[in-house]
mmCIF file as gemmi writes it, N, C-alpha and C atoms, coordinates in Angstrom:
data_model
loop_
_atom_site.group_PDB
_atom_site.id
_atom_site.type_symbol
_atom_site.label_atom_id
_atom_site.label_alt_id
_atom_site.label_comp_id
_atom_site.label_asym_id
_atom_site.label_entity_id
_atom_site.label_seq_id
_atom_site.pdbx_PDB_ins_code
_atom_site.Cartn_x
_atom_site.Cartn_y
_atom_site.Cartn_z
_atom_site.occupancy
_atom_site.B_iso_or_equiv
_atom_site.pdbx_formal_charge
_atom_site.auth_seq_id
_atom_site.auth_asym_id
_atom_site.pdbx_PDB_model_num
ATOM 1 N N . MET Axp A 1 ? -22.312 18.027 -15.435 1 0 ? 1 A 1
ATOM 2 C CA . MET Axp A 1 ? -21.217 18.019 -14.971 1 0 ? 1 A 1
ATOM 3 C C . MET Axp A 1 ? -19.898 16.835 -15.284 1 0 ? 1 A 1
ATOM 4 N N . PRO Axp A 2 ? -19.229 17.28 -16.654 1 0 ? 2 A 1
ATOM 5 C CA . PRO Axp A 2 ? -18.558 16.442 -16.444 1 0 ? 2 A 1
ATOM 6 C C . PRO Axp A 2 ? -17.626 15.957 -15.217 1 0 ? 2 A 1
ATOM 7 N N . VAL Axp A 3 ? -17.164 14.119 -15.654 1 0 ? 3 A 1
ATOM 8 C CA . VAL Axp A 3 ? -16.62 13.836 -14.419 1 0 ? 3 A 1
ATOM 9 C C . VAL Axp A 3 ? -14.869 13.547 -15.215 1 0 ? 3 A 1
ATOM 10 N N . ASP Axp A 4 ? -14.187 13.974 -14.321 1 0 ? 4 A 1
ATOM 11 C CA . ASP Axp A 4 ? -12.4 13.288 -15.11 1 0 ? 4 A 1
ATOM 12 C C . ASP Axp A 4 ? -12.553 11.874 -14.799 1 0 ? 4 A 1
ATOM 13 N N . PRO Axp A 5 ? -12.313 10.855 -15.045 1 0 ? 5 A 1
ATOM 14 C CA . PRO Axp A 5 ? -12.527 9.35 -14.594 1 0 ? 5 A 1
ATOM 15 C C . PRO Axp A 5 ? -10.857 9.011 -13.752 1 0 ? 5 A 1
ATOM 16 N N . GLY Axp A 6 ? -9.987 10.559 -13.959 1 0 ? 6 A 1
ATOM 17 C CA . GLY Axp A 6 ? -8.794 10.009 -13.371 1 0 ? 6 A 1
ATOM 18 C C . GLY Axp A 6 ? -8.291 11.051 -11.829 1 0 ? 6 A 1
ATOM 19 N N . THR Axp A 7 ? -10.009 11.722 -11.73 1 0 ? 7 A 1
ATOM 20 C CA . THR Axp A 7 ? -9.672 12.379 -10.861 1 0 ? 7 A 1
ATOM 21 C C . THR Axp A 7 ? -11.581 11.589 -9.845 1 0 ? 7 A 1
ATOM 22 N N . LEU Axp A 8 ? -11.956 10.659 -10.103 1 0 ? 8 A 1
ATOM 23 C CA . LEU Axp A 8 ? -13.326 10.618 -9.732 1 0 ? 8 A 1
ATOM 24 C C . LEU Axp A 8 ? -13.196 9.931 -8.327 1 0 ? 8 A 1
ATOM 25 N N . THR Axp A 9 ? -13.923 10.144 -7.528 1 0 ? 9 A 1
ATOM 26 C CA . THR Axp A 9 ? -13.788 10.424 -6.117 1 0 ? 9 A 1
ATOM 27 C C . THR Axp A 9 ? -14.784 9.123 -6.038 1 0 ? 9 A 1
ATOM 28 N N . ALA Axp A 10 ? -14.41 8.216 -4.32 1 0 ? 10 A 1
ATOM 29 C CA . ALA Axp A 10 ? -15.294 7.227 -4.052 1 0 ? 10 A 1
ATOM 30 C C . ALA Axp A 10 ? -16.202 8.061 -3.992 1 0 ? 10 A 1
ATOM 31 N N . ASP Axp A 11 ? -16.955 9.468 -3.346 1 0 ? 11 A 1
ATOM 32 C CA . ASP Axp A 11 ? -18.014 9.637 -3.599 1 0 ? 11 A 1
ATOM 33 C C . ASP Axp A 11 ? -18.975 9.138 -4.811 1 0 ? 11 A 1
ATOM 34 N N . GLU Axp A 12 ? -18.351 10.006 -6.032 1 0 ? 12 A 1
ATOM 35 C CA . GLU Axp A 12 ? -19.133 10.088 -7.347 1 0 ? 12 A 1
ATOM 36 C C . GLU Axp A 12 ? -18.943 8.269 -7.962 1 0 ? 12 A 1
ATOM 37 N N . LEU Axp A 13 ? -18.333 8.03 -7.519 1 0 ? 13 A 1
ATOM 38 C CA . LEU Axp A 13 ? -17.946 6.035 -7.854 1 0 ? 13 A 1
ATOM 39 C C . LEU Axp A 13 ? -19.289 5.669 -7.039 1 0 ? 13 A 1
ATOM 40 N N . ALA Axp A 14 ? -19.917 5.457 -6.061 1 0 ? 14 A 1
ATOM 41 C CA . ALA Axp A 14 ? -20.851 5.478 -4.682 1 0 ? 14 A 1
ATOM 42 C C . ALA Axp A 14 ? -22.123 5.769 -5.303 1 0 ? 14 A 1
ATOM 43 N N . ARG Axp A 15 ? -22.225 6.78 -6.046 1 0 ? 15 A 1
ATOM 44 C CA . ARG Axp A 15 ? -23.755 7.077 -6.201 1 0 ? 15 A 1
ATOM 45 C C . ARG Axp A 15 ? -23.367 7.029 -7.688 1 0 ? 15 A 1
ATOM 46 N N . LEU Axp A 16 ? -22.874 6.514 -8.504 1 0 ? 16 A 1
ATOM 47 C CA . LEU Axp A 16 ? -23.278 5.72 -9.611 1 0 ? 16 A 1
ATOM 48 C C . LEU Axp A 16 ? -23.586 4.539 -9.672 1 0 ? 16 A 1
ATOM 49 N N . LEU Axp A 17 ? -23.034 4.136 -8.554 1 0 ? 17 A 1
ATOM 50 C CA . LEU Axp A 17 ? -23.512 2.662 -8.121 1 0 ? 17 A 1
ATOM 51 C C . LEU Axp A 17 ? -24.9 2.456 -8.232 1 0 ? 17 A 1
ATOM 52 N N . ARG Axp A 18 ? -24.429 3.303 -6.81 1 0 ? 18 A 1
ATOM 53 C CA . ARG Axp A 18 ? -26.64 3.573 -6.441 1 0 ? 18 A 1
ATOM 54 C C . ARG Axp A 18 ? -27.682 3.842 -7.275 1 0 ? 18 A 1
ATOM 55 N N . GLU Axp A 19 ? -27.302 4.968 -8.559 1 0 ? 19 A 1
ATOM 56 C CA . GLU Axp A 19 ? -27.897 4.982 -9.094 1 0 ? 19 A 1
ATOM 57 C C . GLU Axp A 19 ? -28.275 3.559 -10.492 1 0 ? 19 A 1
ATOM 58 N N . ALA Axp A 20 ? -26.99 2.908 -10.448 1 0 ? 20 A 1
ATOM 59 C CA . ALA Axp A 20 ? -26.736 1.789 -11.262 1 0 ? 20 A 1
ATOM 60 C C . ALA Axp A 20 ? -28.338 0.612 -11.287 1 0 ? 20 A 1
ATOM 61 N N . GLU Axp A 21 ? -27.994 0.398 -9.69 1 0 ? 21 A 1
ATOM 62 C CA . GLU Axp A 21 ? -29.066 -0.374 -8.775 1 0 ? 21 A 1
ATOM 63 C C . GLU Axp A 21 ? -30.127 0.328 -9.021 1 0 ? 21 A 1
ATOM 64 N N . GLN Axp A 22 ? -30.826 1.125 -9.032 1 0 ? 22 A 1
ATOM 65 C CA . GLN Axp A 22 ? -31.958 2.056 -9.672 1 0 ? 22 A 1
ATOM 66 C C . GLN Axp A 22 ? -32.491 0.89 -11.064 1 0 ? 22 A 1
ATOM 67 N N . ALA Axp A 23 ? -31.474 1.148 -11.555 1 0 ? 23 A 1
ATOM 68 C CA . ALA Axp A 23 ? -31.696 1.504 -12.886 1 0 ? 23 A 1
ATOM 69 C C . ALA Axp A 23 ? -31.983 -0.233 -12.896 1 0 ? 23 A 1
ATOM 70 N N . HIS Axp A 24 ? -30.721 -0.682 -13.155 1 0 ? 24 A 1
ATOM 71 C CA . HIS Axp A 24 ? -30.833 -2.213 -13.177 1 0 ? 24 A 1
ATOM 72 C C . HIS Axp A 24 ? -32.195 -2.614 -12.719 1 0 ? 24 A 1
ATOM 73 N N . GLY Axp A 25 ? -32.396 -2.047 -11.199 1 0 ? 25 A 1
ATOM 74 C CA . GLY Axp A 25 ? -34.261 -2.717 -10.651 1 0 ? 25 A 1
ATOM 75 C C . GLY Axp A 25 ? -35.291 -3.141 -11.774 1 0 ? 25 A 1
ATOM 76 N N . ALA Axp A 26 ? -34.87 -1.67 -12.527 1 0 ? 26 A 1
ATOM 77 C CA . ALA Axp A 26 ? -36.468 -1.014 -13.569 1 0 ? 26 A 1
ATOM 78 C C . ALA Axp A 26 ? -35.94 -2.107 -14.525 1 0 ? 26 A 1
ATOM 79 N N . TYR Axp A 27 ? -34.373 -2.242 -14.475 1 0 ? 27 A 1
ATOM 80 C CA . TYR Axp A 27 ? -34.679 -3.543 -16.409 1 0 ? 27 A 1
ATOM 81 C C . TYR Axp A 27 ? -35.163 -4.53 -15.839 1 0 ? 27 A 1
ATOM 82 N N . GLU Axp A 28 ? -34.864 -5.351 -14.552 1 0 ? 28 A 1
ATOM 83 C CA . GLU Axp A 28 ? -35.107 -6.379 -14.241 1 0 ? 28 A 1
ATOM 84 C C . GLU Axp A 28 ? -36.61 -6.859 -14.117 1 0 ? 28 A 1
ATOM 85 N N . ARG Axp A 29 ? -37.302 -6.016 -13.279 1 0 ? 29 A 1
ATOM 86 C CA . ARG Axp A 29 ? -38.562 -5.911 -13.418 1 0 ? 29 A 1
ATOM 87 C C . ARG Axp A 29 ? -39.502 -5.921 -14.853 1 0 ? 29 A 1
ATOM 88 N N . GLU Axp A 30 ? -38.788 -4.801 -16.201 1 0 ? 30 A 1
ATOM 89 C CA . GLU Axp A 30 ? -38.991 -5.244 -16.897 1 0 ? 30 A 1
ATOM 90 C C . GLU Axp A 30 ? -38.781 -6.456 -18.299 1 0 ? 30 A 1
ATOM 91 N N . LEU Axp A 31 ? -37.364 -7.036 -17.864 1 0 ? 31 A 1
ATOM 92 C CA . LEU Axp A 31 ? -37.741 -7.91 -18.038 1 0 ? 31 A 1
ATOM 93 C C . LEU Axp A 31 ? -38.12 -9.375 -17.57 1 0 ? 31 A 1
ATOM 94 N N . GLY Axp A 32 ? -38.748 -9.174 -16.144 1 0 ? 32 A 1
ATOM 95 C CA . GLY Axp A 32 ? -38.983 -10.09 -15.865 1 0 ? 32 A 1
ATOM 96 C C . GLY Axp A 32 ? -38.308 -10.936 -14.863 1 0 ? 32 A 1
ATOM 97 N N . GLU Axp A 33 ? -37.445 -11.386 -15.48 1 0 ? 33 A 1
ATOM 98 C CA . GLU Axp A 33 ? -36.346 -12.573 -14.743 1 0 ? 33 A 1
ATOM 99 C C . GLU Axp A 33 ? -34.948 -12.101 -14.214 1 0 ? 33 A 1
ATOM 100 N N . ARG Axp A 34 ? -34.483 -12.656 -13.072 1 0 ? 34 A 1
ATOM 101 C CA . ARG Axp A 34 ? -33.249 -11.802 -12.492 1 0 ? 34 A 1
ATOM 102 C C . ARG Axp A 34 ? -31.951 -11.982 -13.568 1 0 ? 34 A 1
ATOM 103 N N . ASP Axp A 35 ? -30.983 -10.954 -14.003 1 0 ? 35 A 1
ATOM 104 C CA . ASP Axp A 35 ? -30.365 -10.821 -14.659 1 0 ? 35 A 1
ATOM 105 C C . ASP Axp A 35 ? -28.587 -11.264 -14.086 1 0 ? 35 A 1
ATOM 106 N N . GLU Axp A 36 ? -28.374 -12.173 -14.547 1 0 ? 36 A 1
ATOM 107 C CA . GLU Axp A 36 ? -26.929 -12.711 -14.182 1 0 ? 36 A 1
ATOM 108 C C . GLU Axp A 36 ? -26.169 -12.085 -15.173 1 0 ? 36 A 1
ATOM 109 N N . ASP Axp A 37 ? -26.033 -11.415 -15.509 1 0 ? 37 A 1
ATOM 110 C CA . ASP Axp A 37 ? -24.87 -11.075 -16.527 1 0 ? 37 A 1
ATOM 111 C C . ASP Axp A 37 ? -24.913 -9.085 -15.755 1 0 ? 37 A 1
ATOM 112 N N . TRP Axp A 38 ? -25.365 -9.639 -14.581 1 0 ? 38 A 1
ATOM 113 C CA . TRP Axp A 38 ? -25.47 -7.663 -14.218 1 0 ? 38 A 1
ATOM 114 C C . TRP Axp A 38 ? -24.469 -7.221 -13.692 1 0 ? 38 A 1
ATOM 115 N N . PRO Axp A 39 ? -22.897 -8.117 -13.536 1 0 ? 39 A 1
ATOM 116 C CA . PRO Axp A 39 ? -21.845 -6.765 -13.898 1 0 ? 39 A 1
ATOM 117 C C . PRO Axp A 39 ? -21.343 -6.029 -14.883 1 0 ? 39 A 1
ATOM 118 N N . THR Axp A 40 ? -21.944 -7.149 -16.123 1 0 ? 40 A 1
ATOM 119 C CA . THR Axp A 40 ? -21.599 -6.831 -17.835 1 0 ? 40 A 1
ATOM 120 C C . THR Axp A 40 ? -22.335 -5.429 -18.261 1 0 ? 40 A 1
ATOM 121 N N . TRP Axp A 41 ? -23.644 -5.362 -16.967 1 0 ? 41 A 1
ATOM 122 C CA . TRP Axp A 41 ? -24.778 -4.233 -17.191 1 0 ? 41 A 1
ATOM 123 C C . TRP Axp A 41 ? -24.067 -3.044 -15.994 1 0 ? 41 A 1
ATOM 124 N N . TYR Axp A 42 ? -24.537 -3.265 -14.871 1 0 ? 42 A 1
ATOM 125 C CA . TYR Axp A 42 ? -23.656 -2.003 -14.418 1 0 ? 42 A 1
ATOM 126 C C . TYR Axp A 42 ? -22.7 -1.375 -15.232 1 0 ? 42 A 1
ATOM 127 N N . ALA Axp A 43 ? -21.602 -2.207 -15.638 1 0 ? 43 A 1
ATOM 128 C CA . ALA Axp A 43 ? -19.747 -1.274 -16.239 1 0 ? 43 A 1
ATOM 129 C C . ALA Axp A 43 ? -20.656 -0.964 -17.665 1 0 ? 43 A 1
ATOM 130 N N . THR Axp A 44 ? -21.384 -1.055 -18.218 1 0 ? 44 A 1
ATOM 131 C CA . THR Axp A 44 ? -22.081 -0.382 -19.438 1 0 ? 44 A 1
ATOM 132 C C . THR Axp A 44 ? -22.495 0.631 -18.951 1 0 ? 44 A 1
ATOM 133 N N . TRP Axp A 45 ? -23.431 0.524 -18.081 1 0 ? 45 A 1
ATOM 134 C CA . TRP Axp A 45 ? -24.308 2.019 -17.327 1 0 ? 45 A 1
ATOM 135 C C . TRP Axp A 45 ? -23.55 2.757 -17.35 1 0 ? 45 A 1
ATOM 136 N N . ILE Axp A 46 ? -22.45 2.627 -16.056 1 0 ? 46 A 1
ATOM 137 C CA . ILE Axp A 46 ? -21.538 3.654 -15.474 1 0 ? 46 A 1
ATOM 138 C C . ILE Axp A 46 ? -20.651 4.229 -16.731 1 0 ? 46 A 1
ATOM 139 N N . LEU Axp A 47 ? -20.233 3.344 -17.342 1 0 ? 47 A 1
ATOM 140 C CA . LEU Axp A 47 ? -19.74 3.966 -18.536 1 0 ? 47 A 1
ATOM 141 C C . LEU Axp A 47 ? -20.589 4.899 -19.29 1 0 ? 47 A 1
ATOM 142 N N . ASP Axp A 48 ? -21.834 4.284 -19.969 1 0 ? 48 A 1
ATOM 143 C CA . ASP Axp A 48 ? -22.057 5.259 -20.453 1 0 ? 48 A 1
ATOM 144 C C . ASP Axp A 48 ? -22.479 6.739 -20.081 1 0 ? 48 A 1
ATOM 145 N N . GLN Axp A 49 ? -23.292 6.942 -18.929 1 0 ? 49 A 1
ATOM 146 C CA . GLN Axp A 49 ? -23.312 7.958 -17.628 1 0 ? 49 A 1
ATOM 147 C C . GLN Axp A 49 ? -21.949 9.046 -17.53 1 0 ? 49 A 1
ATOM 148 N N . LEU Axp A 50 ? -20.956 7.544 -17.777 1 0 ? 50 A 1
ATOM 149 C CA . LEU Axp A 50 ? -19.766 9.146 -17.625 1 0 ? 50 A 1
ATOM 150 C C . LEU Axp A 50 ? -18.878 9.703 -19.11 1 0 ? 50 A 1
ATOM 151 N N . ARG Axp A 51 ? -19.571 8.586 -20.284 1 0 ? 51 A 1
ATOM 152 C CA . ARG Axp A 51 ? -19.548 9.184 -21.742 1 0 ? 51 A 1
ATOM 153 C C . ARG Axp A 51 ? -20.759 10.643 -21.935 1 0 ? 51 A 1
ATOM 154 N N . GLU Axp A 52 ? -21.413 10.435 -21.111 1 0 ? 52 A 1
ATOM 155 C CA . GLU Axp A 52 ? -22.898 11.984 -21.012 1 0 ? 52 A 1
ATOM 156 C C . GLU Axp A 52 ? -22.036 12.399 -20.529 1 0 ? 52 A 1
ATOM 157 N N . ARG Axp A 53 ? -21.428 12.362 -19.409 1 0 ? 53 A 1
ATOM 158 C CA . ARG Axp A 53 ? -21.202 13.754 -18.818 1 0 ? 53 A 1
ATOM 159 C C . ARG Axp A 53 ? -19.901 13.992 -19.367 1 0 ? 53 A 1
ATOM 160 N N . GLY Axp A 54 ? -18.862 13.522 -20.124 1 0 ? 54 A 1
ATOM 161 C CA . GLY Axp A 54 ? -17.479 14.298 -20.767 1 0 ? 54 A 1
ATOM 162 C C . GLY Axp A 54 ? -16.33 13.625 -20.189 1 0 ? 54 A 1
ATOM 163 N N . ALA Axp A 55 ? -16.578 12.069 -19.866 1 0 ? 55 A 1
ATOM 164 C CA . ALA Axp A 55 ? -15.851 11.758 -19.52 1 0 ? 55 A 1
ATOM 165 C C . ALA Axp A 55 ? -15.17 10.195 -19.939 1 0 ? 55 A 1
ATOM 166 N N . GLY Axp A 56 ? -14.719 9.694 -19.491 1 0 ? 56 A 1
ATOM 167 C CA . GLY Axp A 56 ? -14.51 7.93 -20.31 1 0 ? 56 A 1
ATOM 168 C C . GLY Axp A 56 ? -13.603 7.789 -21.399 1 0 ? 56 A 1
ATOM 169 N N . PRO Axp A 57 ? -13.45 7.062 -21.504 1 0 ? 57 A 1
ATOM 170 C CA . PRO Axp A 57 ? -13.34 6.371 -22.881 1 0 ? 57 A 1
ATOM 171 C C . PRO Axp A 57 ? -14.581 6.614 -24.081 1 0 ? 57 A 1
ATOM 172 N N . GLY Axp A 58 ? -14.008 6.263 -25.519 1 0 ? 58 A 1
ATOM 173 C CA . GLY Axp A 58 ? -15.455 6.651 -26.047 1 0 ? 58 A 1
ATOM 174 C C . GLY Axp A 58 ? -15.493 5.581 -26.548 1 0 ? 58 A 1
ATOM 175 N N . PRO Axp A 59 ? -16.396 5.225 -27.54 1 0 ? 59 A 1
ATOM 176 C CA . PRO Axp A 59 ? -16.686 4.587 -27.989 1 0 ? 59 A 1
ATOM 177 C C . PRO Axp A 59 ? -16.22 3.2 -28.437 1 0 ? 59 A 1
């Protein structure tokens, strides 16, 4: 389902943040330590999800 970043709702963003939290938890378990740069990881993951859905800035 494409998401237009101009019409991204708070509910949709909250869902993406919850999904990012779960994915990041798995990443940290694999990494074996706390990721101090988690904001960059979250931002990259969310932008990738939006690109996969046909929205968001290009590469």
